[in-house]
N, C-alpha and C positions, 0 to 999 in steps of 0.2 A: 728179250723180250718177250718172247710165247711162252714165258712159264708167268710173267707179270700178269700178261692176258687173260691166263686160263684160270691164276688163282686171284681174280678179281670177275669173272664171272661165276667162278663157284662162291665168292663172297652173295652174288646176285641172287642168282639159285637158291641159294641156302637163308633169307632173308624171305624170298619169295615164299618159299615149305612151311616157313614157320610158321609153329602152330599158333592159334588164339591166344596162347596167357602170354606171348613175348612179348613185349614191349623195348623201345630204346629207353635205355636209361637216363634219367636227368644230364641238360647238358651244364658244365657249373666256369662258367665264365670267371676269370680273373685278368689279373692286370701285371705287365711285368716292365717295369720302366726303361728305356734305352736312349745311349745319348743320340742328337743329332747336331751335325755340323753345321753352325750359323758364322758366315763370314760379317763381318763390317769393315767399311774401305768411309776414307776420307779426305781430302783434297788438304795437302799440307801448303804446298804454295808449285807457283807455276817452274816449267824446266824439269831436268831429271834427265833425260833419256840414259845417264852416267850417274852411278847413283849407289851408295851402299848403306845398311843400317845395321844397328848396333843397342846393346837394350843395358839397363843400369841391376844396380844390384836392387834395383825397386820395381824392374821393368818397364820404365822411363826409357821410350826408343829414343835414341840420337842416330841426327840420317845428316850424310854429307851428298852433295851430288854437283853439276855443273850446271848454273844458268848457263846456253851458248848463247841464246842474244848477245848479252854483256860478257861473255867470256869468263865466265867468273866463278870459282871453287865456292860454294859458300853451305853451312851448316843450322842446322837446326836440331828444336828438342821440345818435346812435350811436356808438359804439366799440367795434372790436370785435365782439362780438354782443351789446352791453350798454347798452338805450335807460335813458337820463338825462330823465328830467321832471321842468320846474320849475316854480310858476304865474310869469306876467309882471305882466298889470298885472289890475285888475279891466275886464269887457267887458257891461255890462249888455245884452241883447238885445233887451229892449221895442220895439222900433221893427220896421217891415221891416224884412228883410232884404237888399234892396236900399240900405237907407241905411244897413245895416254895414259896415264898411270897416276892413282892414287887409292887408301886405303886407311879404314878408320878403326881403334879398337878400345875400348872401356877400361880405364885403370883402375883394379877394385877397390883400392883406396883411396877410397872419396867418392868412386863413383865418376873423375874424372875426364871424357874425350879428348883421344888423342889420334891425330891426320901425321899422314907421310903424305907427301904428293912431290910431283916433276914438274917443276913450271918446264915446258916444251922450248918455251919461246928464249931464255934463261941455259938450258938442259943442267938446271942443278936440281937436287936434290934435297926437300928440306921435311922438318918432325914441328909439329905445333903442337903446344898443348892447351887444355882449356880452363889458365887461372884467375881467379878471382877479378884481378885486374885487366882479365882477356887471354885474345892470344898471344903464347910466347912461339917462337921461329929461332928458328937455329937450325942451320945449311948442313949438312949432313956430310954432301959430298958436290963440286963440282963437276962430274962427268955424267947427270941425269940419272933416269935409267928408266928401267918399265917390268909389267908384272909383279907389283910391290904386293909385298905380303904380310901387314902390320899384325904383333899379337904381343898381348900382356899376359904374363899367367897371375898364376894368385900369389906370388911371393914379391910380386910388381916389378919385376925383371922382363924388358922392352923387348920383346924378338924381331926382326924384320928380314926380311928378303927380295932380294931383288935382280933383274941383271942388265948387265951392263956391259954393253958391248957383246965378248961370246961367253961371262964368264959369270957363275951366280956367285951371291955376292948374299952375305950372309953377317949381318952388326946383331950383337948383344949388349945391353949395360944391365947392371940393376946402380950403381950410381957411379957417380964421376964420368971418363971416358968413357967411348965407346970402342969395344974389342972388332974387333971382323979379321972374319974369315973367306976360304974358297971353297965350294961345294964342287965336287967332281971335277972335269975337265973340262977344256974349253971345247963349245961346238960351236958349228957353222952356222947354226941360227936356231934358238928356242921360241917355242909359242906355246905353251904353257907351265904355268909353277907352282904348288900350290903349298901352305903351309899349314900345321893343323900341330897341336901343343899334347902331348899326352897328360896323362892322372899325374906324370911324377913330373910336370913341369918341361919335359925334351920336346927339342921337337922334330919334327919328322915333315918330311918333303919328300913331293912326289913331280916330276919334268916331264917334258918332252919335247924334244929336240929334233934336227935333223940325223942326227945318229941313234935316234930311237929314244924307249923312255928308260927313266931310272925312278927309284925309289931310296931314300936313304937316313936313318936314327941318327941325331947325331950321341957320341958314347960321352964324349967330355971334351975337353976344349983343343979344335982342330981336332978331334976325332971323330970321323962321320964312317959308319957303316952304310956302304952304297951296291945296292944291286941292280944290278941291269934286266929287265921287264922283257918279255918276248915281244920282239915287234908284232909275231904273225896275234896275238893275244889281244898287250895292249899297248894298242900303236900310237893313238890319240889319248891321254889322259885329261881329262873334263875338270877329277875333284879329288879329293884327298882330305877322309876324316879317321880319326885312331877312334876305338869304343874304348867303353870302359876298362875294357883287359890289356887293352895297349896293340888291337889287332887293329892291321891299316885297312882301310875300304876305302875303293879306287872306284872314280866315275868315269866313262871310257865311253867312247861312240868310235866305233867302227862303220868305214865309210867300201861301197862298196860302190865300184864304178861301171854305169846305164849306157852303153853307148845310145845316141838318137832321140835319149830320152830330158827336157831341162829339168833338173839343174844337173842331170851327167851321173848323180851317185844316189844311192837309197844306205841310208844315215841309220843304224841303233843306240840307242843311248844304251849301257847296261852298268847294274853294281855289281864288283868284280871284287871278289879278296879270294886269297889264298889257305886250301884246303888238303891237309897233307904235300902232294905232290902235286897236287893240281890246282887249277883253275877253277875256280866256281864262276861260273856268269847267269844272272838273276836281267833279263830283258823288261826292261821299264817301255821302253819306245821305239816305232823303225817305220820308216817312211820317204820320202823321194824329199831329198832337199840338199844344201851346201853344208848346215850346221845346224845343229839343238844350242839353243843357250839356257847354261845350268849353274845349278849352286848345291854343293852337300856340306851337308853339316851330322854331328852326332849329338847326341843328348847321353845327359851322367847314364842314365840307367842302358845305353850301349843301345836305344832306336838310331835307325838312319833317316835321314829327312832330305828329301831330292827336291826341289822346286825345279822347272823348268817350261817351255811352252814351246808348241808343235810346229809344223811350219803352215799353219794358220793362225802362229800369233795366239795363240788359244794355252792359258796356264795351265798345269798338272801337277799338282800335291802330291808325290806318292812318299808313305813310310813302312819300312820294314824295321819287323820287329826282333828280337833278336832271336827266336825262335823260324823266322824268315819268312814270316805271313807278311804279306803284302795291301796296305791300306792305300786306295788312292780318291782323292776330291779334286774339283775342281774349284780354285778362291775366285776367282772372276773370270772374265771374258775373253779383254783380248789386251797383249802387251806391245808395250815398242820401247824399244832401249833395253838396258839391261834388265835384270831383277835384281834383287838383294834378300836375302835371309838370314831370319834370327830367334835362337829360341830365348824362350822367357825360362824361370825359375821350374816350373812345370812340364815344361819341354812342349810345349804350346808355339805353332808359327807368328813370326811377327813378320810382313814382308814389305818391299817399296820399288813399286814400278813405275812408268810413266805412262800417261793416256792423254793423246791430244798433246794441248797444252800445259798437263798439268800431271804435278808429281803425288801419288796414291799411296798411305798408307793403308794396309791391312793386317785381319788379324783375327783368329779362329777362338771362336769359343764355342761352346754346346748348348744346351737346354734339353733337358730329360723329356720325353715324351713317353705313354701310355699307349703300351700295343697290347689290344685283348686277344685275350688266349683261351678256346676253348675244350675241354677236357676229351677224351677220345669219347668214342662212337661205341657205344657194350651194349651188348645182348645179357638179354637175361632167363 
């Protein structure tokens, strides 16, 4: 700091003692365009505290959500500027939110939406496809389930993981009958489960339960390569994404008990990956709270996208480039209920959340602005 002040005073002294023939060089302004993030928001319909969003090959959004006033699971899609919304199935929500389960994926062959959900009143697991004749449903199991994650790979194979009792189930089907596998050992209780597919269509899962966290990659039929994760570092995995090089990335919350201050915990949200023999943590948010709701995705370029809301229900959107650079944005103000995230073919985010009685669809665009830049000050 002292060197800077001395140099600056020296520059002023040099200017004051300059000869009469000295002058300031002409300033040459020029413009450099730079992108500015622009968010657009629109109301889909009412309801939507529980929701999910996916995009088809033409980047048209498809949504599934719960209208709690009628105990109804509903589906909507947008073509052009018009939303069409319809009822899917009864969805009683008298049980705790952690017991409610549904998820959606888009079949790349024809852009068909597929929905898996559990009817908590019947305690049965269903999967439905949107065909030209309407929704066609099949019952996958009569023992219900929790923590559903549904994916359809580029070859059209369906992948579904869920928890039933103390066991993680994995179902897959290309054509015909379903194949079922069990992943890991039974746990007393499992409260988080994430599924991601890599570029070779291999499923990866991450989970956290009473016995800690583990990560697993499917090598072949009934063959899962499983690794226990250190409880001290990855004690609560909120999300999993696999980048374009097949590397797993975890979204993790850590809670530090703080006595005497409600809500008695300081929560930290971080992106985590394995680098050599060590875990690398990139903190995203830290505050006093019970819980931080978040979503994590990776695009084809290896950029990680995180959507979460903080203690004051303010939304945050963070991207991490493959080189490690973080970029932060605020897509909208206040969130209620779940937030959902999908990426279009250009890697741009599309989001779904509830605000008051309405379900809101948001997407990011960019406008180019001109930045006026002046040439450096010169003496002659």
